[in-house]
N, C-alpha and C positions, 0 to 999 in steps of 0.2 A: 506880496512878493510874487515874483514869478513863479519861483517852485510851489508855493503854496496854491496858485490858481491852477497851475498845471495838475497836481494831484486831485485837486477837486473835480476835474474834468471827467467826462465819461471815457472809457477806453474806447478808442477808435484807430484804425489804420490811416495813417497820413498818406498823402500821394506821393508817387516817386519823384524825388528831386535831384538836382545835380549830385551825382556821385553817391548819393545817400538812397538807401532801399526803402520800402514802406516801413515807417516807424511805428512800433507798437508802444502803447503807454507804457512808462518805465516803472521798474520796482521801485518802491518808495525808499529813501534812505533813512538810517535809524536817526533818532534825535540826536542835535548836535553835529551831524554830518554836514561839513562846509562844502563848498565849491571843490571841483576837482583840483588836485596839485597840479601847478603849472610852473615849470622852469625849463629853460632851454637845455638841451643836452647835444653832445656830440653824437655821432653815428656810433662811436666806439662805446659810448655809455649806454647804449640800449640794445638788448638782445635781440629785439625784434628788428633793429636796423642792421644787424650783422649778417642777414640773410645774404648768401653769395651766388644768386642765380646771375647766370650770363646776361649780358645787356641786350637781349634778343627776345621776341616774343615766344620763339621756340624754348628758348632757355627758361623764360617765365613759366610756360607750360609745363616743362620737365620739373621744375620746383614744385608746382601746384600738384603734380602727379605724385609726389612723395606721400601726400595726406588723402587725396580723393581723385576722381577720375576728371580728366579735362580733353575730351575728344573733339574731333573735325574742328581743329582750330582754323579761324577765317579772318582775314584783315578786310574783308569787303566792308565798306562803311554802310551799305545797303543791306547787309544780312538781316534777315528778318527776326533772328534770335534776340537782336538788341532792341529794346522797346524804341519806339518812334520818338519819344520825347524824353528829356530827363537826363541824357548822358552827354557829356562833353566828348569833344573829338580832339584829333591832332592839332596840336598849336596853342591848345589851351592848358593852364595848369603844369606848363613844363613839360607836356605829353608829347612824344615824337612818334609814338605808334600806339594804335588800338586794335585790339582783336576780340574775338568772342569764341569760347568752346562751350561744350555741353558735359555737366556733371551727371552722368548716367545714374549714379548711386542716388543722388537726391532729386534727380528728374529736374533740373534748373539749369540755367545759364550762368556763366562768369564772364564778365567783361572784364578784360585785362587792359592795363595802361602801362606802357614803358616810359619811364622818366630817367633822364641823367641827373636830376637835380631833385631829390626826395624832399629837401627842406623846403624848395619853392612850392612843390606839390602840396605839401602839408600847409604852407601859409596860404595857398588858394583856397584849400579846404576850410581853414580857420576863417578867411574873409567871407567865404560863402555862408558859413554857419551863422557868423555876426549878421549877415545881411538878412537871412531868414528868420533868425530869433528876433530882429527889430520890426520884423513885418508880423510878428505874433505867432510864429510857428515854433511854439516852446518845446515841442516834442521831437524836434529836428536832432538827429545823431544820438537820442537817448537809447535808441535800439539799432545802432549803426551795424550794417554789414559790409563796409568798406574795409578792406584788408591791405595792409601794407607789409612790403619787404624792404630791400635796400635800393633795388634798381626798378621795381615795378609796384603797381597797386592793382587792386581789382575790386569790383562790386560783386558779391554772390546775391543772385537773385533769390535763392531759397536759404532760409535760416540754417537748415542742416548742412548745407555747403559751408557756410561760414564756421559753424562749429567743428566740422572735420578738418578745417585749415588751421584752426588756433589751438584745438583742444588737446591734441596729441602731446605727450611728453617729448619735449626736444624740438617742438615746432618753434622757428624762427620769425614766425609770421604773427601779426598782431591787428586786432581791430583798432580802427583810428576814430576817436570821437573828439569833436571840438565845442561840445555844449558844456559849459561850466557846471551844469547840475547833473552831469552823468554819475552814475552811482555803480560802484563795482564791490560786489558782495565779499566779504570776508572768505578767504580761501583761493582768490582768483588774483592775478597778477595786475598790478597797476604801475605802469612805468611812464617816464617823462618822453614825450615827443620831441621832435626837433624844433618845433616852434612852441612858445609860452601860450599856454591856454587850451592845449590839446594833450590827450592822454594816449597811451596805448596800452591794450589789455587783451587777455585771452578769454574774457567773459563776453559771451553773445546773449545780450538782453532780448527777450521775446516774451510776449503774453500768450502766445498760442501753444505754449507747452513744448516747443521743440528746441528752446535754446539750450545753454550750456548745462550739463548735468550739475547737480548740487554738490558742492565741495565744503561748506562751510563746517563748522564744529557742531557735531550733534551729540547731545548727552544719551549715554547708555546707563540706564538705571540699574541694570544688572551688574555692571562692572566697573563703572565710573567713581572714582574717589577724587574729587577735585580739591586741590590745596589752595589755601588764600582765603580771603575775606568773603563772606556771603552776599551775593548779589540780592537785590529785591526780587523776590519770587523765586529764587534759584538757591537752594541750599548749597553750602559747600560741599557737602558729601550726598552722593546719590540724587534722588528725585523726590519730588513731593508725593509721588505715586499717583495713581489713576483711580477713581471711585469703582465701586463693584456693588452689585444688587444680585441678591438671590432668586428674586421672581419679578415678574412685570409689575406686581403691586408695591413691591418695594422700591422698584425704579420709580414708580408714580409719586411715591411719598419723598423719594430723593430728589426729584427735579423740582418738587413743590417748593423745595427750600431755596431754589435758585430762580424762582419766580414764574415757573411754567404752570399755568392753570389746567389741571386735569381732573377738574370735577366732573367734566364730561368725557369719559375714556370708552372707546371701543376697541375691544380686542378682535382683531380680524386679520387674515391673510390676504384679503381682497385688495385690490390696488385703489387707494384713494387719493386724490389730488383735486385741485381747482385751479381756476384761472389765476389766482392770487397766491396759491400755496402749492408748492411741488416738491414732492420727496426726493430724495437721492435714490433710494432704493426703487428699482423698475422690475415688475416681472414678479415671479415666484420667491418670497422672500428666503425660503430655504435654500434656494441656489446661491443666495448670497451670505449664506452662512448663519442666517437667523434662526432662532429657536421661536420665541413668540414674539408678537408684533401688534402694537396697539397704536390708534391714533387718538389724539387729544383735540378738544376744541368742538366747535359747532359745524357739523357736518351740512352740506347743502339741502335745502328744503324750500320752505316757503322765504327763507332769507338766504342770501347768498353765504357761502361757507366762511367761516372766519377763525382766527387763531388757531390753526391747525399745526401740531407738531406731532412727530412720530417717535415712539419709543420702542427699543428693541432688546430682547435678551440675546446675546451671540453665542452661538456654540462654536463658531470657527472665525475668529477675528481676522485670520489672514486673508480668508477667502472675502469676508467683507471689504477689507481694505484694497484687495487687489481689484474687485469690481468696481469699488468706488473711484479708484484711480483711473481706470478706464473711462468712466463716465466724465470724470474731472477734466481729463486731457482732452476728450471729445468736445466737452463744453468751450475749452480753452482755444481750440482751433477754429471753432465756429465764432469766436469772439468773446468778449468778457460775459461770463454767466449772468443771466437775468437776475434781479433783486427778488424774484418770486421764487427762484431756484434755493433749495435749502442748502446748508453745510452740514457735514457729518462731523458730530463731535463723538468721542469715545471715551469709554473706560476700560477696565481690564476685561469685562465679560457683558458689557453693556453699551448701547449706542443711542443718540439722540439725532433727529434731523430737524431742523428749524431754519427759517429764513428771517427770524426776528433777531436784529443785532443786539438789542439790550438784553433778550433772554439769553442769547450766547454768552454774553459777559457774565451774566449771573450763574451760568453753568460753568465758566471757567473758574469762579470762585469755589466751585465744588470739586476742582481739579480735573474736570473734562478737558480734553484737548481736541482741537480740530485737525482733520487730515488735510494736508496741503502737500500737492504733488507737482506744483509748479516750478519748471526748471530754474534754477539759480536762486530760489527763494531763500531768503534768511531772515532772521529776527533780531531787532535791537537788544542791546542789553538790558536786562530786568525782565524780559520775557522768558518763558520756557520753550525749548527747542529740543525735541528728544526723537529717538530713532522709532520709525514706523515697522510695521511687519512686513511691508513690501519695499523693494528696492526704489530710489527715487522719490520717496515720500518722507515727509516728517510729520511729527504731532507737535502742535504749538498753541499758545492761546494768544498769538499775534494776528492781527488782521490789518492788512493795509486797505 
């Protein structure tokens, strides 16, 4: 299936295409999620189509300025702020005028398109998407930054610009996507476009950590009491809890139950890593809120280092999660984290860093949860999704 091939592919940025920005690898939909809902709708049926900007570029600029900056508007077709290729012009897609302005907040450009027939514009977007998908561009429109109103559309060259335009409460602008596999996490709007096969949403997908902030339902074990039937892996009341250990030796015995081989363990504050195994914690462990730190596995010597995993007792979990968030978002901005980079799994006062997927699943069975700070991240039913101690992050046993 196309979706299965796409999800198996390595994360990469696609080149800029007609009215579509550089596309990141998509968020994986939960089991059973079908293609995007598609049915034609009138302009009155969609809040996104209700935007009432005047039918001029100046009017479009004024509308955009409700949500972000749009400075130095120009209609010069040779304006250097418009990429040399990949953008349609006047006369195509029912476009009567094209302009460009600068979003100084996001330090990026906005290419504006004026159209008196938004349905024709969306039909052209759909036709273009179908063509690119048929050519094998399976990621097209999954991380769309094409934004539409009633009489104008635009392409935001920066993810932060798109978020500013569609995220505020009351915004009548929406992301347009015509990929049938587009995924919208729970907590975000998913509305009918003017043409069948396209959707409008206030969710900006991006693998660089700069997309829409998380809105999905997050369990708070301290306060939540969920009524109704129990879900697999999620009790009806509260949380399964997180593991704890009173010492590094207790932690060593605990992770052994999850398959982590700590027959060789070295307790040290020194930074230990290899080309194949890289920890999350970088620098002085104490500045990360760590009490004691150990590394399990065969350190480098005559043989190459192998089976490295890091154990931590944690004195300040909030500091650990905050610094791990910063590191994780930096990795996302640089592209998909390398397979050699470990994930951080936490308990109440302990943490483990490992890049071994099978070991992580063993630790999930012990109720460890991994820290995920990816914007818009959500988890399918049946997986745990709980509050982290830092804003913008969740704890989960789901990995895509």
